[in-house]
LUMDO-232181 format. One record per residue (C-alpha): x, y negated, z negated. Coordinates in steps of 0.02 Angstrom, whole numbers, padded with zeros to 5 digits, always signed. Each point is the difference from the previous one (the first is absolute). Example, Ala and Ser with C-alpha at 12.3 -4.5 7.8 and 13.67 -1.06 7.14 Angstrom:
# LUMDO-232181
+00615+00225-00390/+00069-00172+00033/
This chain:
# LUMDO-232181
-08114-01933+10261/+00005-00200+00026/-00050+00010-00196/+00153+00107-00044/+00106-00105+00094/-00066-00151-00063/+00040+00061-00183/+00166+00044+00031/+00046-00160+00090/-00081-00087-00157/+00128+00112-00099/+00134-00092+00095/-00046-00142-00047/-00026+00021-00164/+00181+00073+00017/+00060-00164+00089/-00049-00140-00136/+00043+00107-00156/+00173+00025+00063/-00014-00201+00070/+00155-00057-00107/+00138+00135+00030/-00076-00027+00211/+00027-00184-00012/+00175+00009-00066/+00046+00128+00119/-00076-00119+00134/+00106-00154-00064/+00164+00081+00000/-00024+00061+00173/-00065-00129+00086/+00036-00172-00124/-00160-00041-00028/-00042-00090-00163/-00077+00123-00138/-00147-00094+00006/-00019-00001+00167/+00038+00188+00031/-00129+00031-00141/-00137-00110+00088/+00037+00110+00160/-00028+00165-00102/-00166-00051-00045/-00041-00073+00174/+00055+00172+00071/-00093+00101-00125/-00157-00087+00038/-00003+00081+00170/+00001+00162-00075/-00153-00019-00109/-00088-00098+00159/+00033+00133+00100/-00053+00132-00117/-00162-00093-00006/-00029-00002+00153/+00051+00168+00076/-00152+00098-00044/-00095-00149+00108/+00098+00057+00168/-00143+00094+00058/-00087+00046+00164/-00165-00101+00079/-00161+00046+00071/-00082-00121+00149/-00163+00020+00034/-00027-00138+00089/-00104+00098+00138/+00069+00024+00199/+00011+00171+00073/+00108+00084-00126/-00116-00026-00128/+00117-00029-00124/+00208-00020-00019/+00108+00072-00129/+00189-00055-00056/+00106+00094-00139/+00183-00081-00069/+00121+00137+00003/+00182-00033-00070/+00126-00023+00157/+00157+00093-00080/+00164-00021-00048/+00024-00211-00002/+00167-00072+00005/+00029-00178-00104/+00177-00122+00050/-00018-00125-00133/+00110-00158-00058/+00110-00039-00131/-00083-00167-00057/-00165+00106-00077/+00086+00145-00038/-00152+00090-00095/-00155-00089+00075/+00029+00015+00158/-00004+00198-00033/-00129+00007-00093/-00106-00109+00127/+00035+00127+00129/+00007+00158-00099/-00154-00046-00115/-00126+00009+00187/+00094+00154+00072/-00011+00102-00165/-00185-00058-00036/-00048+00088+00177/+00116+00164-00024/+00136-00040+00104/+00180+00033-00073/+00118-00127+00022/+00201-00007+00044/+00059-00174-00056/+00174-00057+00074/+00034-00172-00144/+00108-00115+00061/+00206+00023-00020/+00034-00128-00143/-00151+00060-00113/-00015+00199-00004/-00013+00024-00173/-00173-00097-00034/-00082+00136+00142/+00105+00147-00094/-00084-00043-00170/-00181-00004+00082/+00048+00158+00073/+00049+00071-00155/-00185-00061-00084/-00073+00077+00164/+00080+00166-00031/-00071+00021-00175/-00175-00045+00048/-00012+00110+00184/+00003+00176-00049/+00043+00034+00195/+00148-00032+00066/+00033-00126+00145/-00144-00101-00023/+00122-00170-00065/+00164+00017+00104/+00127-00145-00003/+00158+00018+00124/+00126-00134-00061/+00146-00039+00125/+00134-00120+00039/+00005-00133+00138/+00102+00116+00104/-00126+00107+00032/-00155-00090-00025/-00062-00002+00184/+00030+00186+00000/-00107+00012-00135/-00139-00123+00083/+00028+00117+00162/-00046+00152-00084/-00140-00078-00050/-00055-00064+00186/+00029+00166+00068/-00070+00150-00143/-00155+00059+00068/-00043+00051-00188/+00009-00196-00026/-00175-00060+00032/-00009-00170-00048/+00144-00142-00039/+00003-00169-00100/+00145-00127+00001/+00033-00157-00069/+00132-00079+00061/+00062-00113+00145/-00099-00008+00176/+00149+00045+00099/+00013+00154-00113/-00180+00038+00032/-00016-00012+00159/+00137+00126+00021/-00104+00131-00126/-00166-00059+00107/+00114+00060+00176/+00058+00168-00082/-00178+00050-00091/-00071-00005+00177/+00062+00166+00051/-00087+00088-00145/-00165-00127+00003/+00020-00032-00202/-00109-00116-00083/+00098-00149-00056/-00021-00140-00128/+00126-00149+00026/+00041-00147-00123/+00129-00087+00121/+00116-00163-00012/-00027-00144-00116/+00043-00191+00061/-00101-00111-00127/-00012-00185+00010/-00092-00103-00154/-00099-00130+00077/-00039-00150-00120/-00153-00106+00098/-00024-00175-00018/-00154+00012-00114/+00093+00116-00122/+00031-00017-00177/+00204+00000-00025/-00006+00061-00180/-00091+00148+00056/+00102+00041+00153/+00148-00019-00090/-00063+00146-00121/-00060+00097+00148/+00176-00020+00091/+00088+00077-00164/-00111+00139-00017/+00020+00027+00208/+00192-00022+00012/+00091+00061-00155/-00095+00182-00050/+00112+00112+00007/+00159-00117+00038/-00089-00050+00164/+00002+00189+00065/-00194+00032+00041/-00067+00002+00202/-00125-00140-00081/+00146-00123-00070/-00015-00160+00059/+00158-00040+00133/-00016-00172+00060/-00111-00149-00070/-00106-00114+00117/-00069-00153-00086/-00139-00082+00119/-00014-00197-00038/+00131-00166-00023/+00189+00046-00061/-00042-00070-00165/-00124+00159-00023/+00141+00124+00042/+00122-00113-00092/-00119+00026-00169/-00054+00182+00036/+00200+00044+00017/+00023-00090-00175/-00132+00093-00084/+00055+00171+00058/+00192-00048-00047/-00046-00050-00180/-00116+00155-00018/+00155+00113+00082/+00113-00097-00133/-00140+00022-00160/-00052+00182+00032/+00117+00104+00088/+00125+00103-00112/+00139+00094+00105/+00090+00139-00100/-00014+00213-00028/-00176+00045+00040/-00005+00109-00178/+00011-00165-00082/-00188-00061-00037/+00032-00158+00023/+00056+00015+00180/-00118-00051+00152/+00130+00024+00140/+00123+00155-00007/+00124+00059+00146/-00022+00018+00165/-00037+00198+00050/+00185+00018+00081/+00150-00081+00030/-00061-00004+00197/-00144-00106-00037/+00110-00129-00121/+00123-00017+00133/-00143-00036+00133/-00057-00137-00110/+00179-00080-00022/+00007+00007+00191/-00159-00112+00009/+00070-00113-00123/+00160-00029+00083/-00093-00031+00160/-00091-00146-00099/+00047-00170-00009/-00064-00018-00184/+00135-00020-00101/-00070+00008-00172/-00082+00163+00026/+00177+00076+00071/+00079-00085-00171/-00163+00081-00121/+00041+00152+00114/+00168+00029-00041/-00022-00044-00197/-00153+00125-00016/+00110+00148+00105/+00145-00036-00128/-00107+00004-00155/-00102+00143+00053/+00126+00105+00097/+00035+00114-00136/-00189+00043-00021/-00016+00025+00174/+00144+00104+00034/-00055+00118-00143/-00182+00025+00074/+00056+00018+00187/+00106+00152-00054/-00129+00075-00108/-00077+00111+00155/+00114-00057+00146/+00166+00042+00055/-00025+00192-00054/-00018-00073-00195/-00150+00100-00101/-00052-00078-00155/-00043+00128-00153/-00170+00008-00028/-00056-00088-00151/-00203+00054+00064/-00053+00147-00128/-00103+00091+00156/+00122-00036+00138/+00131+00137+00054/+00099-00082+00122/+00042+00103+00151/+00194+00025+00058/+00052-00124+00085/-00036-00020+00207/
């Protein structure tokens, strides 16, 4: 019943919050996200489970008695069936709980394909779910590498057992999934793309704009779908120069690059060597010699840290689990 599902989902929420520090540590080790941000994501992600646990029993039918030749119309809501989820690496826990919380609340079993860079957080959630849901197959995780990610996505699209698919990622991949799901007429939930300009209008308070720019640009090392990727300042050149100087001063004062497990660190390593190479390529195409010099100095200073974290869950290596409730699956 909806009440039983609500109680189980509430227990799932309780389990996540009880293990929040272990989950945050695991997230930081596999993604490079600063521990403080990881802990914030675990709490944010858990809130979806709590909300859907409370809303699930309210997903009820409706009786319309507005008249007409039929007199009254009755509608009911039922689970569509197995729901597949394809989630990104930049929020490896919250994107799963947001999607799966809704499905579990109404009785849909879920199959999650986590991002290739962050499978461990998803596997930890699956273990917690396994301890709560006595029926096998309620919460499933299918980790994979880049070489077979497309095959897993195709299997989701082509399966007649999967009745709904949710995806967060690029617009190009979303279009491909949309087309492939047509053959089985699935219900789709697509959250696509991210290309975010940051606008500072002529009447804006520059100090407030700078604070907002810091939050927008540097959360998770700028690796979110709503991170500002360019700044547009309305007004004379002097206003642009003032904003730039204030933003640069704030960056120097507030940002601390380093080991993401260090509580003083505010910016950890990028998700992978491929991501770091992409940033280097952008810098090489620029004319900003001062930025180049800063980048080279920071790359030298942080090279060992980046290399260590880059190797944790990539290139076939696996970290030893220091998480009490997590039994690491074999390499895949």
